[in-house]
C-alpha positions, 0 to 999 in steps of 0.5 A: 728189466727185460722180460726175456731172460726170466722167461728163458729161465722158466722155459729151461726149468719146465723143459728139464722137468718134462725131460726128467719125467720122460726119462723116468717113464722110459726107465720104469717101462724098461724095468716093467718089461724085464719084470713081465718077461721073467714073471713066475720065475724064481728070480730077484730083480734089483736096481741101484744107482751111483751118483757123481757130480756130473755123471752117474749110473744105474744098474738093473740086475736080474739075479738067480738066487739058487745059482748066484748068477746074474741072468740079465743086466742092464746099465745106464751110464751118463748124465743125459736125459736121453739115456736109456738102460742098455743091455750090459752082458759084461755084468752077466755071470757070477754074482760074486764078481759082478762088482769088480766087473762093474767097477772096471767099466765105470766107478759109478756103475760099481757103486750102482751094482753095490747098491743093487746087491744090497737090495737082495734078500739077506740069504743071497746077499750074505753069500757075496763079499764086497770090498769096503765102501770108500768113505766120502768123509772129509777130514775131521775138523780141527780143534778150536783153541780153548774148546772143551774136549767132546766128552765135556761138551755141554758142561759149562760149569761143575756143580757140587 
């Protein structure tokens, strides 16, 4: 067996780990930059992510809890390790409509904003109504012929 193929696989694995680390450090640096720039203000910094099979999204929102306004928003949409949080002015504005604006831009960004809103304190979160989350449950499994109903599962015999 040739040694080059396993070596290329190991190299690709190590490279992907290094690039993921670089992306994570850049993300944390940007979030810390937002936090430092707004330190001492009565604002909530929240983030969320939306996952997909090949693409995803991350949303970082800076919310003013007194006015229920998104003061600053940044988003990362895509799957490349070179992706960075970019300003998202279309997400700035009323907190009550931010989900609709994010969903209109990208479906995974809508999921990320939904998760970010769920990270807000309860007093703020309670004032925002979101549409019901789309369930990813697949259809119920079909019943096996001759199987006992669920309420009788585990009862193999009846005792007196």
